[in-house]
C-alpha positions in Angstrom: 44.0 28.7 -79.7 45.4 25.8 -77.7 42.9 23.4 -76.1 43.8 22.1 -72.7 42.8 18.5 -71.9 42.3 17.4 -68.3 43.0 13.7 -68.1 42.0 11.7 -65.0 44.8 10.9 -62.6 45.2 7.5 -61.0 45.7 8.8 -57.5 42.0 9.3 -56.4 41.1 5.8 -57.5 44.0 4.3 -55.6 43.2 6.2 -52.4 39.5 5.1 -52.6 40.6 1.5 -53.0 42.9 1.8 -49.9 40.1 3.3 -47.8 37.7 0.4 -48.8 40.3 -2.2 -47.9 41.0 -0.5 -44.5 37.2 -0.3 -43.8 36.7 -4.0 -44.7 39.6 -4.8 -42.4 38.1 -2.9 -39.5 34.7 -4.6 -40.0 36.4 -8.0 -40.1 38.4 -7.3 -37.0 35.4 -6.0 -35.0 33.1 -8.8 -36.1 35.6 -11.6 -35.5 35.0 -11.7 -31.8 31.2 -12.4 -32.4 31.8 -15.5 -34.6 32.1 -17.9 -31.7 30.4 -15.8 -29.0 27.5 -17.1 -26.9 24.4 -15.1 -26.0 24.2 -14.5 -22.2 22.8 -12.0 -19.8 25.2 -9.4 -18.7 25.9 -9.8 -15.0 27.7 -7.7 -12.4 29.5 -8.9 -9.3 28.8 -6.6 -6.3 30.6 -8.6 -3.6 33.3 -5.9 -3.4 30.9 -3.3 -2.1 32.3 -1.1 0.7 30.7 -0.3 4.0 28.6 2.9 4.1 31.4 4.7 6.1 34.0 3.7 3.6 31.8 4.6 0.6 31.2 8.0 2.0 35.0 8.6 2.2 35.6 7.3 -1.3 33.0 9.5 -3.0 34.9 12.7 -1.9 31.8 14.6 -1.1 29.8 13.6 -4.2 27.5 11.3 -2.2 24.4 11.6 -4.4 26.3 11.1 -7.7 28.3 8.2 -6.3 25.2 6.5 -4.9 23.2 6.8 -8.1 26.0 5.5 -10.3 26.5 2.5 -8.0 22.7 1.9 -8.1 22.6 2.0 -11.9 25.6 -0.3 -12.1 23.7 -2.9 -9.9 20.9 -3.4 -12.4 22.9 -6.1 -14.2 23.4 -7.9 -10.9 19.6 -7.9 -10.5 19.4 -10.0 -13.8 21.7 -12.5 -12.2 19.6 -12.8 -9.1 16.5 -13.5 -11.1 18.1 -16.8 -12.1 20.2 -17.6 -8.9 17.9 -16.2 -6.2 21.0 -16.3 -3.9 23.0 -13.2 -3.3 25.1 -14.6 -0.5 28.8 -13.6 -0.3 30.6 -17.0 0.0 33.4 -15.9 2.2 31.3 -13.9 4.7 27.7 -15.2 4.3 26.4 -11.6 3.9 23.6 -10.6 1.6 24.9 -8.5 -1.3 21.6 -6.8 -1.9 21.4 -5.8 1.8 25.0 -4.4 1.7 24.1 -2.5 -1.5 20.9 -0.9 -0.2 22.2 -0.1 3.2 25.1 1.7 1.5 22.8 3.6 -0.9 20.3 4.8 1.8 23.2 5.8 4.0 24.6 8.0 1.2 21.3 9.4 -0.1 18.5 8.7 2.5 16.0 11.0 0.8 15.9 9.1 -2.5 12.6 7.1 -2.5 13.5 4.6 -5.4 16.2 3.0 -3.2 13.6 1.9 -0.7 11.3 0.7 -3.5 14.0 -1.4 -5.1 15.2 -2.7 -1.8 11.6 -4.0 -1.1 11.4 -5.5 -4.6 14.8 -7.2 -4.6 15.2 -8.3 -1.0 11.5 -9.1 -0.3 10.1 -10.1 -3.7 13.1 -11.8 -5.3 15.0 -13.2 -2.4 12.2 -13.5 0.3 14.4 -11.7 2.8 11.3 -9.8 4.1 12.7 -9.0 7.5 15.6 -7.1 5.9 13.3 -5.4 3.5 11.0 -4.3 6.3 13.9 -3.0 8.4 15.2 -0.9 5.5 11.7 0.5 4.8 11.1 1.3 8.5 14.5 3.1 8.6 13.3 5.1 5.6 10.4 6.4 7.6 12.8 8.2 9.9 14.3 10.1 6.9 11.1 10.5 4.9 8.4 10.7 7.6 5.8 12.3 5.3 6.2 10.0 2.3 2.9 8.3 1.8 4.3 5.7 -0.6 6.8 4.6 1.9 4.2 4.2 4.7 2.0 2.3 2.2 4.8 -0.1 1.4 5.5 -0.8 5.1 1.8 -1.4 5.7 1.6 -3.8 2.7 4.7 -5.7 4.0 3.2 -6.0 7.5 -0.2 -7.1 6.2 0.8 -9.6 3.5 4.0 -11.1 4.9 3.5 -11.0 8.6 -0.4 -11.1 8.6 -0.4 -8.2 11.1 -4.1 -7.5 10.5 -5.0 -10.9 12.1 -1.9 -12.1 14.0 -1.0 -8.8 15.6 -3.9 -6.4 15.3 -2.8 -4.0 18.1 0.6 -3.6 16.4 -1.1 -2.9 13.1 -3.4 -0.4 14.6 -0.6 1.4 16.3 1.3 1.5 13.0 -1.8 3.0 11.3 -2.1 5.6 14.0 1.5 6.6 13.5 1.0 6.8 9.7 -2.1 9.0 10.3 -0.2 11.4 12.5 2.6 11.6 9.9 0.3 12.6 7.0 0.2 16.3 6.2 -2.8 16.3 3.8 -6.5 15.4 4.2 -6.1 13.0 1.2 -3.3 11.2 3.0 -5.2 10.9 6.3 -8.2 9.6 4.3 -6.1 6.9 2.8 -5.1 5.7 6.3 -8.7 5.8 7.4 -9.7 3.8 4.3 -7.1 1.2 5.1 -8.3 0.9 8.7 -11.9 0.7 7.4 -10.9 -2.1 5.0 -9.4 -4.1 7.9 -12.8 -4.7 9.2 -14.3 -5.6 5.8 -11.9 -8.2 4.7 -13.0 -11.8 4.8 -11.5 -14.0 7.5 -11.9 -17.7 8.1 -12.9 -17.3 11.7 -13.3 -14.4 14.2 -9.7 -13.3 14.5 -10.5 -9.6 14.6 -13.5 -9.6 16.9 -11.5 -9.1 20.2 -9.7 -6.2 18.6 -12.9 -4.5 17.4 -14.6 -5.1 20.8 -11.6 -3.3 22.4 -12.1 -0.4 20.0 -15.8 -0.3 20.9 -14.9 0.1 24.5 -12.7 3.1 23.7 -15.2 4.8 21.3 -17.2 7.7 22.7 -20.9 7.0 23.1 -23.1 8.1 20.2 -20.1 8.9 18.1 -19.5 8.1 14.4 -16.5 6.0 15.4 -18.7 3.8 17.7 -21.3 3.4 14.9 -18.6 2.3 12.5 -17.0 -0.2 14.9 -20.4 -1.6 15.8 -21.3 -2.0 12.2 -18.0 -3.7 11.5 -18.5 -6.2 14.4 -22.0 -7.1 13.3 -20.8 -7.6 9.7 -18.0 -9.9 10.7 -20.3 -12.0 13.0 -22.9 -12.2 10.3 -20.4 -13.6 7.8 -19.2 -16.0 10.4 -22.8 -17.1 11.1 -23.4 -17.8 7.4 -20.3 -19.9 7.3 -21.3 -22.0 10.3 -24.8 -22.5 8.9 -23.0 -23.8 5.7 -21.3 -26.4 7.9 -24.7 -27.5 9.1 -26.0 -27.8 5.6 -22.9 -29.9 4.6 -23.5 -32.1 7.6 -27.2 -32.5 6.6 -26.3 -33.3 3.0 -23.8 -35.9 4.1 -26.6 -37.9 5.8 -29.5 -37.0 3.5 -28.5 -36.6 -0.1 -31.8 -35.7 -1.6 -34.7 -33.3 -0.8 -34.8 -29.6 0.0 -33.0 -28.2 3.0 -35.1 -26.5 5.7 -33.7 -24.6 8.6 -35.4 -26.7 11.3 -33.9 -29.8 9.8 -30.4 -28.5 10.5 -31.0 -28.4 14.2 -31.3 -32.1 14.7 -28.9 -33.2 17.4 -27.0 -35.7 15.1 -26.6 -32.9 12.4 -25.2 -30.4 14.9 -22.9 -33.0 16.5 -21.5 -33.9 13.1 -20.9 -30.3 12.1 -19.5 -29.2 15.5 -17.7 -32.2 17.1 -15.8 -29.9 19.5 -18.8 -27.9 20.7 -20.9 -24.9 19.5 -18.7 -22.0 18.3 -18.9 -18.7 20.2 -20.7 -16.0 18.3 -22.2 -18.7 16.1 -25.9 -18.8 14.9 -26.7 -22.0 17.0 -27.5 -22.0 20.7 -28.4 -24.8 23.0 -31.5 -24.9 25.1 -33.4 -27.4 27.2 -35.2 -28.8 24.2 -32.2 -29.1 21.9 -31.0 -26.4 19.7 -32.3 -23.2 18.2 -31.2 -20.5 15.9 -30.1 -17.0 17.1 -31.1 -14.0 15.1 -28.3 -12.5 12.9 -26.4 -9.6 14.6 -28.7 -7.1 13.0 -31.8 -8.6 14.6 -33.2 -10.6 11.6 -33.7 -14.3 11.4 -31.2 -16.2 9.3 -32.7 -17.5 6.0 -32.0 -20.0 3.2 -31.9 -18.6 -0.3 -31.9 -21.4 -2.8 -30.2 -23.7 -0.3 -27.6 -21.1 0.7 -27.4 -19.4 4.2 -28.3 -15.8 4.3 -28.1 -13.0 6.9 -30.7 -10.4 5.9 -29.1 -7.7 8.0 -25.8 -8.1 6.2 -27.5 -8.1 2.8 -29.1 -4.8 3.8 -25.8 -3.4 4.9 -24.2 -4.2 1.5 -27.1 -2.5 -0.3 -26.8 0.6 2.0 -23.1 0.8 1.0 -24.1 1.3 -2.6 -26.5 4.2 -2.0 -23.8 6.8 -2.4 -23.0 5.5 -5.9 -26.7 5.5 -6.8 -27.2 9.1 -5.5 -24.3 10.1 -7.7 -26.1 8.7 -10.7 -29.1 10.8 -9.7 -26.9 13.9 -9.8 -25.9 13.0 -13.4 -29.5 12.6 -14.4 -30.3 16.0 -12.9 -27.4 17.7 -14.7 -28.5 16.1 -18.0 -32.2 16.7 -17.8 -32.2 20.0 -15.8 -34.4 18.7 -13.1 -34.3 16.2 -10.2 -36.5 13.1 -10.3 -39.1 13.2 -7.6 -40.2 9.6 -7.6 -38.5 6.2 -8.0 -40.4 5.6 -11.2 -39.0 8.8 -12.7 -35.5 7.9 -11.6 -35.8 4.5 -13.2 -37.2 6.0 -16.4 -34.3 8.4 -16.5 -31.8 5.5 -16.5 -31.0 4.9 -12.9 -30.8 1.1 -12.4 -32.3 -0.1 -9.1 -32.0 -3.8 -8.4 -34.9 -5.7 -6.7 -34.7 -5.4 -2.9 -35.4 -8.0 -0.2 -39.0 -8.2 0.9 -38.5 -5.8 3.9 -37.0 -2.9 1.8 -38.4 -0.2 -0.5 -36.6 2.2 -2.7 -37.4 5.9 -2.0 -36.3 9.4 -3.2 -35.3 11.6 -0.4 -34.7 15.1 -1.9 -31.6 14.6 -3.9 -30.7 11.2 -2.6 -31.7 7.6 -3.2 -32.4 5.8 0.0 -34.0 2.5 1.1 -36.7 2.3 3.7 -36.2 -0.9 5.7 -38.7 -2.6 8.0 -37.3 -2.6 11.5 -35.9 -6.0 12.6 -38.1 -8.2 14.8 -35.3 -8.5 17.4 -32.9 -5.9 18.9 -29.5 -5.8 17.1 -26.6 -7.5 18.8 -24.7 -5.4 21.3 -21.3 -6.9 22.3 
């Protein structure tokens, strides 16, 4: 029998060698451009952007697709603006970002991220807040029920233009429009919470008092709205009273560096004149009389006090404690679910883990059915009525 021998041929080895050489050549050619390259942020020039009308003609009916592609392409331009913070077109003086977002919202006005990015880039990066606000307000016409858009406009008006103090009526009108545009109870509650917070923010003076007095005039008698407005007014005047008493303490300390501070000492004519060289402030805690000066009660009917040398409005302290009662009653519900029974006394609630802080001398913790309440001794003076 004849044995066949299969000897290796040289062709496979040669083809492999050629493939390796070609591969190395391609790698060398592709890597050569990185040898002397410099690392830099990719940027995009958007000064060529067309007007909204021209853009609509160019996209041939595919407005949404064209707008989103152009928007994505602009992200690299955003990196450039983080460094330059100047998007001005040299030959025209226009804002590139303004042209971009006015084009985008004209093509696809229902797409919320356009408005969000316009606020970030125009307002946050370039400080063109007036343009950002105009685009956001224009969006409210196309997305009248979009809560996030209303919230962004409210934040811009509040933080940039200080509308809650400089133009309270305009801010109140805006919040009323927002309330009417909301379609859910949760959305309307958010507007009410914002309006409620307007009266609880700290202000240096009494900027909001005229606004709340006007709201008090409009509120129906014995209504929850009137009670809320009146409580807000008293809280703001009480805070103001504490700050004016602090000025008296500072004036006293400037003349008498040692010794405890007593409230009667603050009413000396030279102390008052030093603290208030332009006259006594309206709604302040000091009033003039024939014998000199005296202290008014706080707006809740209690006498101002000093706590470790710090001015204190007892009525305001009570109000802050009353605002926490809902949270404490919620803790009582948790205890009842855990133990299968409701605590009937304060001692039982504390033993079950409900933390109750010490109260002022005129307050007492009580259990009222399934709620934790505080019994307050009535004030010695009638509460302030504007």
